[in-house]
N, CA and C atoms as a LAMMPS dump frame, in Angstrom:
ITEM: TIMESTEP
0
ITEM: NUMBER OF ATOMS
228
ITEM: BOX BOUNDS ff ff ff
-5.0000000000000000e+02 5.0000000000000000e+02
-5.0000000000000000e+02 5.0000000000000000e+02
-5.0000000000000000e+02 5.0000000000000000e+02
ITEM: ATOMS id mol type element x y z
1 1 1 N -21.138 -90.421 244.196
2 1 2 C -20.563 -89.771 245.442
3 1 3 C -21.521 -88.856 245.927
4 2 1 N -21.754 -88.813 247.366
5 2 2 C -22.705 -88.065 247.968
6 2 3 C -22.047 -86.719 247.975
7 3 1 N -22.986 -85.764 247.587
8 3 2 C -22.339 -84.125 247.823
9 3 3 C -22.609 -83.699 249.286
10 4 1 N -21.682 -82.948 249.863
11 4 2 C -21.813 -82.449 251.315
12 4 3 C -22.969 -81.608 251.371
13 5 1 N -23.767 -81.539 252.569
14 5 2 C -24.774 -80.952 252.973
15 5 3 C -24.503 -79.479 253.414
16 6 1 N -23.324 -79.421 253.75
17 6 2 C -22.759 -77.996 254.103
18 6 3 C -21.349 -78.048 254.343
19 7 1 N -20.517 -77.103 254.608
20 7 2 C -19.062 -76.896 254.695
21 7 3 C -18.851 -76.151 255.82
22 8 1 N -17.843 -76.801 256.672
23 8 2 C -17.501 -76.005 257.698
24 8 3 C -16.196 -75.23 257.548
25 9 1 N -16.253 -74.053 257.555
26 9 2 C -15.001 -73.21 257.388
27 9 3 C -14.319 -72.534 258.501
28 10 1 N -13.102 -72.951 258.774
29 10 2 C -12.288 -72.594 259.817
30 10 3 C -11.012 -71.871 259.361
31 11 1 N -10.867 -70.776 259.965
32 11 2 C -9.916 -69.595 259.556
33 11 3 C -8.745 -69.568 260.468
34 12 1 N -7.542 -69.611 260.422
35 12 2 C -6.403 -69.685 261.364
36 12 3 C -5.635 -68.486 260.981
37 13 1 N -4.775 -67.858 261.985
38 13 2 C -3.773 -67.043 261.667
39 13 3 C -2.401 -67.54 261.754
40 14 1 N -1.359 -66.929 261.754
41 14 2 C -0.076 -67.585 261.531
42 14 3 C 0.515 -68.327 262.803
43 15 1 N -0.163 -68.024 264.028
44 15 2 C 0.06 -68.809 265.214
45 15 3 C -0.762 -70.118 265.385
46 16 1 N -1.539 -70.16 264.285
47 16 2 C -2.675 -71.522 264.358
48 16 3 C -3.639 -71.272 265.371
49 17 1 N -3.975 -69.921 265.503
50 17 2 C -5.139 -69.64 266.482
51 17 3 C -6.387 -69.501 265.574
52 18 1 N -7.461 -70.217 266.002
53 18 2 C -8.566 -70.165 265.207
54 18 3 C -9.448 -68.706 265.238
55 19 1 N -9.439 -67.936 264.203
56 19 2 C -9.987 -66.523 264.069
57 19 3 C -11.411 -66.546 263.599
58 20 1 N -11.74 -67.478 262.945
59 20 2 C -13.226 -67.487 262.452
60 20 3 C -13.663 -68.844 262.129
61 21 1 N -15.003 -69.101 262.33
62 21 2 C -15.579 -70.402 262.094
63 21 3 C -16.992 -70.288 261.609
64 22 1 N -17.187 -70.721 260.436
65 22 2 C -18.648 -70.454 259.947
66 22 3 C -19.122 -71.955 259.299
67 23 1 N -20.451 -72.117 258.99
68 23 2 C -20.901 -73.044 258.366
69 23 3 C -21.589 -72.467 257.035
70 24 1 N -21.144 -73.105 255.966
71 24 2 C -21.428 -72.443 254.778
72 24 3 C -22.484 -73.688 254.016
73 25 1 N -23.515 -73.256 253.42
74 25 2 C -24.323 -74.223 252.782
75 25 3 C -24.192 -74.44 251.33
76 26 1 N -22.971 -73.794 250.939
77 26 2 C -22.586 -73.847 249.423
78 26 3 C -21.102 -73.674 249.598
79 27 1 N -20.462 -74.256 248.504
80 27 2 C -18.91 -74.174 248.416
81 27 3 C -18.738 -73.17 247.369
82 28 1 N -18.164 -71.895 247.749
83 28 2 C -17.871 -70.773 247.017
84 28 3 C -16.958 -71.345 245.688
85 29 1 N -17.126 -70.606 244.583
86 29 2 C -16.293 -71.086 243.479
87 29 3 C -14.993 -70.405 243.577
88 30 1 N -14.896 -69.342 244.151
89 30 2 C -13.573 -68.558 244.372
90 30 3 C -13.415 -68.003 245.743
91 31 1 N -12.297 -68.441 246.391
92 31 2 C -11.857 -68.234 247.587
93 31 3 C -10.518 -67.266 247.746
94 32 1 N -10.045 -66.694 246.472
95 32 2 C -9.004 -65.816 246.542
96 32 3 C -9.041 -64.56 247.531
97 33 1 N -10.38 -64.121 247.894
98 33 2 C -10.469 -62.969 248.691
99 33 3 C -10.162 -63.241 250.14
100 34 1 N -10.338 -64.74 250.536
101 34 2 C -9.84 -65.081 251.873
102 34 3 C -8.347 -64.99 251.963
103 35 1 N -7.675 -65.459 251.077
104 35 2 C -6.241 -65.384 251.016
105 35 3 C -5.337 -64.215 250.886
106 36 1 N -6.146 -63.143 250.668
107 36 2 C -5.677 -61.894 250.622
108 36 3 C -5.852 -61.278 251.778
109 37 1 N -6.441 -61.691 253.008
110 37 2 C -6.587 -61.033 254.263
111 37 3 C -5.196 -61.072 254.86
112 38 1 N -4.856 -60.156 255.551
113 38 2 C -3.532 -60.174 256.137
114 38 3 C -3.312 -61.29 257.385
115 39 1 N -4.39 -61.324 258.241
116 39 2 C -4.284 -62.045 259.399
117 39 3 C -4.493 -63.592 259.047
118 40 1 N -5.021 -64.094 257.748
119 40 2 C -5.081 -65.342 257.604
120 40 3 C -4.037 -66.148 257.111
121 41 1 N -3.487 -67.04 257.678
122 41 2 C -2.5 -67.9 257.497
123 41 3 C -3.03 -69.136 256.57
124 42 1 N -4.028 -69.769 257.012
125 42 2 C -4.596 -70.779 256.242
126 42 3 C -6.098 -70.791 256.755
127 43 1 N -6.762 -71.733 255.887
128 43 2 C -8.074 -71.981 256.143
129 43 3 C -8.376 -73.406 255.865
130 44 1 N -9.432 -73.889 256.725
131 44 2 C -9.847 -75.48 256.358
132 44 3 C -11.17 -75.447 255.859
133 45 1 N -11.607 -76.264 254.911
134 45 2 C -12.866 -76.51 254.682
135 45 3 C -13.22 -78.188 254.859
136 46 1 N -14.115 -78.271 255.685
137 46 2 C -14.43 -79.75 255.979
138 46 3 C -16.035 -79.97 255.365
139 47 1 N -16.052 -81.021 254.636
140 47 2 C -17.525 -81.297 254.318
141 47 3 C -18.275 -81.872 255.352
142 48 1 N -19.577 -81.458 255.593
143 48 2 C -20.525 -82.078 256.586
144 48 3 C -21.676 -82.679 255.754
145 49 1 N -21.985 -83.915 256.44
146 49 2 C -23.22 -84.572 255.875
147 49 3 C -24.047 -84.848 256.986
148 50 1 N -25.572 -84.826 256.424
149 50 2 C -26.553 -84.991 257.41
150 50 3 C -26.541 -86.602 257.867
151 51 1 N -26.805 -86.863 258.935
152 51 2 C -27.124 -88.162 259.564
153 51 3 C -28.672 -88.4 259.986
154 52 1 N -29.345 -88.852 259.094
155 52 2 C -30.808 -88.737 259.436
156 52 3 C -31.204 -89.651 260.534
157 53 1 N -30.408 -90.737 260.768
158 53 2 C -30.611 -91.48 261.833
159 53 3 C -30.506 -90.913 263.242
160 54 1 N -29.896 -89.741 263.393
161 54 2 C -29.421 -89.091 264.481
162 54 3 C -30.633 -87.812 264.641
163 55 1 N -31.27 -87.682 263.794
164 55 2 C -32.258 -86.529 263.698
165 55 3 C -33.212 -86.578 264.75
166 56 1 N -33.426 -85.538 265.36
167 56 2 C -34.58 -85.396 266.511
168 56 3 C -35.531 -84.248 266.08
169 57 1 N -36.823 -84.952 266.345
170 57 2 C -37.63 -83.797 265.867
171 57 3 C -38.523 -83.316 267.221
172 58 1 N -38.652 -82.233 267.285
173 58 2 C -39.666 -81.485 268.285
174 58 3 C -40.571 -80.662 267.856
175 59 1 N -41.912 -81.015 268.501
176 59 2 C -43.118 -80.414 268.265
177 59 3 C -43.631 -79.387 269.212
178 60 1 N -44.494 -78.499 269.04
179 60 2 C -44.891 -77.553 269.947
180 60 3 C -45.811 -78.141 270.951
181 61 1 N -46.313 -79.486 270.612
182 61 2 C -47.018 -80.125 271.672
183 61 3 C -46.201 -80.762 272.78
184 62 1 N -44.94 -80.895 272.77
185 62 2 C -44.307 -81.27 273.715
186 62 3 C -44.287 -80.389 274.758
187 63 1 N -44.224 -80.789 276.07
188 63 2 C -44.085 -79.951 277.23
189 63 3 C -42.989 -79.994 277.895
190 64 1 N -42.492 -78.838 278.635
191 64 2 C -41.206 -78.711 279.135
192 64 3 C -41.431 -78.765 280.724
193 65 1 N -40.426 -79.344 281.405
194 65 2 C -40.482 -79.568 282.769
195 65 3 C -39.995 -78.118 283.554
196 66 1 N -41.015 -77.373 283.957
197 66 2 C -40.726 -76.025 284.494
198 66 3 C -39.843 -76.159 285.795
199 67 1 N -39.901 -77.312 286.551
200 67 2 C -38.862 -77.557 287.778
201 67 3 C -37.595 -77.544 287.328
202 68 1 N -37.421 -78.283 286.243
203 68 2 C -35.895 -78.48 285.524
204 68 3 C -35.475 -77.053 285.014
205 69 1 N -36.362 -76.28 284.606
206 69 2 C -36.004 -74.889 283.988
207 69 3 C -35.586 -74.101 285.175
208 70 1 N -36.344 -74.13 286.232
209 70 2 C -35.962 -73.277 287.362
210 70 3 C -34.633 -73.555 288.037
211 71 1 N -34.381 -75.066 288.113
212 71 2 C -33.03 -75.643 288.796
213 71 3 C -31.884 -75.152 287.816
214 72 1 N -32.181 -75.095 286.512
215 72 2 C -31.078 -74.915 285.524
216 72 3 C -30.697 -73.32 285.676
217 73 1 N -31.586 -72.481 286.22
218 73 2 C -31.223 -70.954 286.308
219 73 3 C -30.995 -70.781 287.835
220 74 1 N -30.68 -71.618 288.66
221 74 2 C -30.485 -71.559 290.029
222 74 3 C -31.537 -70.811 290.714
223 75 1 N -32.816 -70.98 290.167
224 75 2 C -34.081 -70.482 290.964
225 75 3 C -34.513 -69.063 290.609
226 76 1 N -33.638 -68.34 289.861
227 76 2 C -33.77 -67.058 289.278
228 76 3 C -34.864 -66.906 288.169
């Protein structure tokens, strides 16, 4: 079985409102400190896996289009 490359941690309050969201590169051995917090009703840990086929590589030799950059910032 393939091990996750990272974990998505999402923390919710009693109204099911997202309070915090982190990416962890390890799975903590003990999460009891999280359940002791007052405003945490529950939390979700979702495993994340790399998809090498979707990987994009950028190098410093690639040029950017300055016209598009100016248009993106409304000419400022």
